[in-house]
N, C-alpha and C positions, 0 to 999 in steps of 0.2 A: 614338828608332826609329834602328836602324843596317841598312846593308845590306850585305851579305858575298856575294864570289864563292865557289861552294862548295869549290874546292879551298884558300881560305883558311881554312875554318874546320875542315876536316879533312883524312883521309887517306882516297882512294878507291881502293880494289883490285877487282881483276876475282873474281868466282868461280872456284871451280878443276874441272875433269874428275876424277871419282873411279867408279873401277869397285865395282859392289856386291858385298858381299862376305858369305857368310853368318855370319861371325864379326862382324859391324858391330856397333859400339859407338857410333856418332855418324851423326847424323840428314845427309841430304843435302837441303837445303831448295832448293825449286825454286819458281817463282811461282805452281804450282797449289796449293799449300801457304797462300797467301794469301786469307782470306776477305774478306768486304765491311768496307771501312774500314781495309783493311791488318793485320787481326788474323791474326796465323800459328795456323792451325788445327791441330789436334790430333786424333785420335794421329798421329804421324808415325814410321813405321819406321824403326829404325836400321839401316842397311843400308852402313853406311862404316867401314871400320875404321882406328880412329887409327892412324899410322904416324910417323915424323919429317917426313914431306913435310906430311901431314894436319895434324899438330900447331900447325905456322904458321899454319895458315888457319882453326883454328876460331875461331868467331864469339864475341863476348865481349857480355857485357849493354850493352845501349845500342846496339849497331851499328844502323844504319840499311840496310835492303836496300832495292833499287831494281831490278823489274825492267824489262830494257832491249830484250828481244828480244819482237818481237810488238805487237799494238797495246794490251794491256793494261798500262801501263805504272806498277803500282800500288805503292806503299812500305810498310814496315813496320817495325817496330822489334822486335829480338830482345829476348826476355827476360833470356837467359841460364839457363832452367830445366832446359835439358839440353843436352848436345853437339850440336853441328852445325858443318857449313861449307854454305857458300854453292855453287850451281851455277854453271856459265857462262853461264847467262840473267840472272843477278844481278850488281849491283854493291853493293858493301860498301861503305860510309861510316861512319867512326869518326871521331866528332866529337873536335876535341882542345881545343876554345875552351869555357870554364866558363859561360860565359852563355849557351847555346843547348842547349836540351832536345831530345833526339833523337826524341822524341813529336811535338814543333813542327815540326821539319823533314818529319818524315813526312806531317803533316797539310799541310805547304805544298806537297808533291809532289802529294797526295791531290785536294786542292782542284780546283775545275772549270780554274782559271788554272793551276794546277801543270801539269796534264794537258795542256791545250794548249800550254804551253810546253814540255813533254816531247815530244809528238806534233811539233812544230816541228823538233826535233834528230832526228828518225828519218830514218835513208836506208836506202837498199835498194829493190828492188821488190817481189819474192815475200813473202819476211821481214824486216820491217822492225828496225831495232836501232840503238840510241843509242851513237853511240862514246865511248868514256870521256873524250877531249879535250873534246868538246863538253857534256858532262854538267858539267865540273868547270867551265865558263866562266858556268853557271847562277848568278845572281843573286837573293837573298832578301833581304827584310826581316824584320829581329827585333826586335821590340819588348823592352823589359826583361823580364826572369826572370818578376817576379810577374802581368804583363800574359801572356807566354807560359801561365803556369799557368791564369791566368783564362779565356783562349781554349780551351784543351784540355778544361777543366771546362764551357764552354759547348757545345763541340761534343760532348762523352759526354752531356750532357742532353737535346741536340736528336736524338742517337741514339736515345737512351732513349724520349722522347716518340714517335719516329717507330715504335718496336718496338711500344709500347703502342697506339699508334692502329690500328695492323694487327692487332694482337690484340682490339680493339674491334670493328671491321669483321669480322673471322671471328666474333668470338662473336654480332653483331647478325644477320649472315647467316645463321649456324645457329640462332638462335632463330626467325627468319622460317621458314625452312626446315623446321623441325620444326612451328612452328604452321600451316602451310599443309599438309603432310603429316598431322597431327591432324585437319585441317578437312574433308580429301578422302577421308577412310577411308571 
């Protein structure tokens, strides 16, 4: 297992400010587009027009987006399935080291320990934010590539188990309610 400082494994960029356009052909991603577990939820309206300035800020597949303003500091991995730029409330981390999976880095940010560490970096009184300089100093442990894949698979199965347990509880509750309603008619 190796320990890396964030600024040693990739490039950290700020999101950009972009004005909405009726002729937009790229999405303007914000933290509100992140669902549970850091999944980017669709549909997202394409409301930014790609021009030379926007072009150099387009996200690439595997970019890790970290929400750094406010108290919900979730991370997500961009899948590259549509044109998009990150808003100013996000930092974009483009991993440059081949043996680190973007999904594993996002999972590390989204873990309870990662969230605590992000919250400790936050500054400000009304609206807290995480400065890029402090984010760059965060350190993470990275197991070898195969172990990262195994951990991601275990996490995926754990989330699926949680989802199935919720469905079972809903079905059980619905069944009991129907039985009670049938009996008290």
